[in-house]
C-alpha positions as CSV (number, residue, x, y, z in Angstrom):
1,M,-16.4,-10.6,15.4
2,K,-18.9,-7.7,15.2
3,V,-18.6,-4.0,14.4
4,T,-20.9,-1.2,15.0
5,N,-23.9,-1.0,12.7
6,S,-22.9,2.2,11.0
7,K,-19.4,1.1,10.3
8,Q,-20.6,-2.3,9.2
9,E,-23.1,-0.8,6.8
10,S,-20.5,1.5,5.4
11,A,-18.1,-1.3,4.9
12,A,-20.8,-3.4,3.2
13,V,-21.6,-0.6,0.8
14,C,-17.9,-0.1,0.0
15,E,-17.6,-3.8,-0.7
16,E,-20.5,-3.8,-3.1
17,Q,-18.9,-0.9,-5.0
18,R,-15.5,-2.6,-5.0
19,L,-16.8,-5.9,-6.4
20,A,-18.8,-4.1,-9.0
21,R,-15.6,-2.2,-10.2
22,R,-13.2,-5.2,-9.9
23,G,-14.7,-8.1,-11.7
24,H,-11.3,-9.7,-12.1
25,C,-10.8,-10.1,-8.3
26,S,-12.1,-13.3,-6.8
27,K,-14.4,-12.9,-3.8
28,I,-12.8,-14.6,-0.8
29,D,-13.6,-14.6,2.9
30,F,-10.0,-14.2,4.1
31,V,-7.8,-11.5,2.8
32,G,-4.5,-11.7,4.7
33,A,-2.2,-14.4,6.0
34,D,-1.5,-14.5,9.7
35,P,2.2,-13.6,9.9
36,S,2.8,-16.4,12.5
37,T,1.9,-19.0,9.9
38,T,4.0,-17.8,7.0
39,E,6.7,-20.4,7.4
40,M,4.2,-23.2,6.9
41,S,2.7,-21.5,3.9
42,E,6.0,-21.0,2.3
43,S,6.8,-24.7,2.6
44,A,4.1,-25.6,0.1
45,D,5.3,-27.3,-3.1
46,D,3.4,-25.2,-5.6
47,G,1.3,-22.0,-5.9
48,T,-2.0,-23.9,-5.3
49,D,-0.9,-25.4,-2.1
50,T,0.5,-22.1,-0.9
51,L,-2.8,-20.4,-1.6
52,S,-4.7,-23.1,0.2
53,H,-2.5,-22.8,3.3
54,V,-2.8,-19.0,3.2
55,L,-6.6,-19.1,3.0
56,S,-7.0,-21.8,5.6
57,R,-4.9,-19.9,8.1
58,S,-5.9,-16.4,7.4
59,L,-7.8,-14.0,9.7
60,S,-11.4,-13.3,9.0
61,V,-12.4,-9.7,8.6
62,S,-15.7,-7.8,9.0
63,A,-15.6,-6.3,5.6
64,N,-14.7,-8.6,2.7
65,F,-12.2,-6.8,0.6
66,P,-10.8,-9.4,-1.9
67,L,-7.2,-9.3,-2.8
68,P,-6.0,-9.6,-6.4
69,K,-5.4,-13.2,-7.3
70,A,-1.7,-12.6,-8.2
71,L,-1.1,-11.2,-4.8
72,V,-2.8,-13.8,-2.6
73,K,-0.3,-16.6,-3.4
74,N,2.6,-14.3,-2.6
75,I,1.4,-13.0,0.8
76,P,3.8,-15.3,2.8
77,K,6.8,-13.9,0.7
78,I,5.7,-10.3,1.2
79,Y,5.9,-10.6,5.0
80,K,9.5,-11.7,4.8
81,E,10.9,-9.5,2.1
82,Q,13.8,-7.4,3.3
83,L,13.7,-3.6,3.1
84,E,16.3,-1.0,4.1
85,P,15.3,2.2,6.1
86,I,16.1,5.5,4.4
87,D,17.0,8.6,6.4
88,M,15.9,11.9,4.8
89,R,15.4,14.0,8.0
90,F,18.0,16.6,7.0
91,G,17.3,16.8,3.3
92,V,20.0,14.3,2.5
93,V,19.1,10.8,1.3
94,R,21.0,8.2,3.4
95,K,20.4,4.5,3.5
96,E,20.8,2.7,6.8
97,D,23.3,-0.2,6.9
98,Y,20.7,-2.8,8.0
99,S,17.6,-4.4,6.6
100,I,14.3,-5.5,8.2
101,S,11.4,-7.5,7.0
102,V,8.2,-6.0,5.7
103,R,6.4,-7.2,8.8
104,R,9.0,-5.5,11.1
105,C,8.7,-2.3,9.0
106,H,5.0,-2.2,9.8
107,K,5.7,-2.8,13.5
108,K,8.5,-0.2,13.5
109,V,6.2,2.4,12.0
110,L,3.4,1.6,14.5
111,S,5.8,2.1,17.4
112,N,7.1,5.4,16.0
113,R,6.5,8.4,18.3
114,Q,5.2,10.2,15.2
115,F,2.0,8.3,15.6
116,S,2.0,8.4,19.4
117,R,2.1,4.6,19.4
118,R,-1.7,4.6,19.0
119,A,-2.0,3.4,15.4
120,K,-4.3,0.4,14.8
121,A,-3.4,0.1,11.1
122,S,-0.7,1.2,8.6
123,V,-0.8,2.2,5.0
124,A,2.2,1.2,2.9
125,F,2.6,3.4,-0.2
126,I,4.5,1.3,-2.9
127,V,5.9,4.1,-5.1
128,K,6.3,3.7,-8.8
129,R,8.7,6.6,-9.3
130,P,9.2,9.3,-6.7
131,G,9.7,12.3,-9.0
132,C,6.7,11.9,-11.2
133,L,3.5,14.0,-10.8
134,I,1.3,10.9,-10.3
135,C,3.3,9.7,-7.3
136,K,3.3,13.2,-5.8
137,E,-0.5,13.2,-6.1
138,Q,-0.8,9.8,-4.6
139,G,1.5,10.7,-1.7
140,L,-0.6,13.8,-1.0
141,M,-3.9,11.9,-1.1
142,L,-2.6,9.2,1.2
143,Q,-1.1,11.7,3.6
144,E,-4.5,13.5,3.8
145,L,-6.3,10.2,4.3
146,V,-4.0,9.1,7.2
147,Q,-4.2,12.6,8.8
148,S,-8.0,12.5,8.6
149,F,-8.2,9.7,11.2
150,P,-8.2,11.2,14.8
151,E,-5.7,10.3,17.5
152,N,-3.1,9.0,15.1
153,R,-5.1,5.8,14.6
154,V,-3.5,5.1,11.2
155,A,0.2,5.1,10.5
156,A,1.9,5.3,7.1
157,W,5.2,4.4,5.3
158,A,6.5,4.2,1.8
159,V,8.7,1.9,-0.3
160,V,10.8,2.9,-3.2
161,K,12.9,0.9,-5.8
162,E,16.1,3.0,-5.8
163,I,18.0,5.9,-4.4
164,D,20.8,8.1,-5.9
165,V,19.0,8.3,-9.2
166,D,16.6,11.1,-8.4
167,N,17.3,12.2,-4.9
168,D,15.8,15.6,-5.5
169,G,12.5,14.0,-6.5
170,L,12.6,11.6,-3.6
171,T,13.3,14.3,-1.0
172,A,10.6,16.5,-2.5
173,L,8.1,13.6,-2.2
174,Y,9.0,13.2,1.4
175,Q,9.1,16.8,2.4
176,N,6.1,18.1,0.5
177,F,3.7,15.2,-0.1
178,F,4.3,12.2,2.1
179,R,6.1,12.9,5.3
180,F,6.4,9.4,6.7
181,P,9.1,6.8,6.9
182,F,10.6,5.5,3.7
183,F,12.2,2.1,3.0
184,L,14.3,0.8,0.0
185,D,13.5,-2.3,-1.9
186,K,16.5,-2.4,-4.1
187,K,15.9,-5.8,-5.6
188,M,12.2,-4.9,-6.1
189,K,11.1,-8.2,-4.5
190,L,8.0,-6.5,-3.0
191,Y,7.0,-5.1,-6.3
192,K,7.4,-8.6,-7.9
193,A,5.4,-10.3,-5.1
194,M,2.6,-7.8,-5.7
195,G,2.4,-9.0,-9.3
196,K,5.0,-7.0,-11.1
197,N,2.5,-5.0,-13.1
198,I,4.2,-3.4,-16.1
199,I,3.0,0.0,-17.3
200,N,1.2,0.2,-20.6
201,P,2.6,3.5,-22.2
202,F,-0.5,3.8,-24.4
203,K,-2.9,3.7,-21.4
204,F,-0.6,5.9,-19.4
205,F,-0.4,8.7,-21.9
206,Y,-4.1,8.3,-22.8
207,N,-5.1,8.9,-19.2
208,I,-2.8,11.9,-19.0
209,S,-4.0,13.6,-22.2
210,K,-7.5,12.4,-22.8
211,N,-8.8,11.1,-19.5
212,G,-8.4,14.1,-17.3
213,A,-5.2,13.3,-15.3
214,R,-3.4,16.4,-16.4
215,K,-6.2,18.7,-15.4
216,R,-6.9,16.8,-12.2
217,I,-3.3,17.3,-11.0
218,A,-3.1,20.9,-12.2
219,D,-6.3,21.7,-10.2
220,K,-4.5,20.4,-7.1
221,G,-1.6,22.8,-7.7
222,I,1.0,20.0,-8.1
223,E,3.9,20.9,-10.4
224,G,6.5,18.8,-12.1
225,T,6.8,16.1,-14.8
226,F,4.8,13.0,-15.5
227,I,7.9,11.0,-16.4
228,G,10.5,11.6,-13.7
229,K,13.8,9.8,-13.4
230,G,14.7,6.2,-12.8
231,E,12.8,2.9,-13.1
232,G,9.2,3.6,-13.9
233,L,7.9,0.6,-15.8
234,I,6.9,-1.5,-12.8
235,L,3.8,-0.1,-11.2
236,G,3.2,0.4,-7.5
237,G,0.2,0.3,-5.3
238,V,-1.0,0.4,-1.7
239,L,-1.0,-2.2,1.1
240,I,-3.0,-1.8,4.3
241,F,-2.0,-3.8,7.4
242,D,-3.9,-4.2,10.7
243,A,-2.3,-3.8,14.1
244,K,-1.1,-7.5,14.1
245,G,0.7,-7.0,10.8
246,T,-1.7,-8.9,8.6
247,I,-2.4,-7.6,5.1
248,R,-6.1,-6.8,5.0
249,Y,-6.3,-4.8,1.7
250,A,-4.2,-4.3,-1.4
251,Y,-4.5,-2.0,-4.4
252,Q,-2.4,-2.4,-7.6
253,E,-2.0,0.4,-10.1
254,K,-3.5,-0.3,-13.5
255,S,-2.3,2.4,-15.9
256,G,0.0,4.4,-13.6
257,A,-2.1,7.6,-14.1
258,E,-5.4,6.8,-12.5
259,E,-6.6,8.5,-9.3
260,L,-6.4,6.5,-6.1
261,P,-9.7,5.1,-4.8
262,I,-9.3,6.9,-1.5
263,E,-12.8,6.2,-0.2
264,E,-12.2,2.5,-0.7
265,F,-9.1,2.8,1.4
266,R,-11.1,4.7,4.0
267,C,-13.7,1.9,4.2
268,A,-11.0,-0.7,4.7
269,L,-9.3,1.3,7.4
270,N,-12.6,1.9,9.2
271,A,-13.3,-1.8,9.1
272,I,-9.9,-2.7,10.5
273,I,-10.2,-0.1,13.3
274,A,-13.7,-1.3,14.2
275,D,-12.5,-4.9,14.3
276,H,-9.7,-3.9,16.7
277,E,-12.0,-1.9,19.0
278,S,-14.5,-4.8,19.2
279,Q,-11.9,-7.2,20.5
């Protein structure tokens, strides 16, 4: 599968930068399991077999964005994790009385009229804690990224751990920073499948006070608290799906206060869109 030279070169440069920054990630040729093969992958007896099944039945991509090792073996589980839609259209947080799989969440968002049913990829924002300043910054950066793609080619959605703990913070995140569909993962299974990274408070507060996070967010005019309410120990991240619902890219928070690598996300999305258009 080929892409245009300019997009291929851009993706190659992004990949070199990514590998240089992330020495802990293994370089693999396949970065997402085909959803149609997840049942076979889940039937493996141990983590090694599951990983081999996933890799052997994954979809090749033009740009090689390696997934974190902890995530790769859990890809089959991620597709089937159940999430509950959250309705916040009228400023009131209300959970729908049904649940759908992660794969169906992606498809539901792609078919949403908000994106004119033209989206070729979706960005899933896995939120650490809705009311904190870092999550507001992340939501704003991801929203601007998605809106920078013409013709609604990229859709977006978010996952949170809980509701009725800081509904004001949640509605503020939705109304002011990330105005896309939200889903509830009340058992935090998606967070666990992504590796269940736990925040290191020393790194978190160091990045806030010494590493520029406070000034960075203040310069963007975002107001609030760095702490927020509710569960905030388990870190979040970003998942990027192609039109078929295959995970093609993943980012996991490290300290909980670092700035998102938006240009890396843009490279991954450009590669996905180019692959789709070349079919």
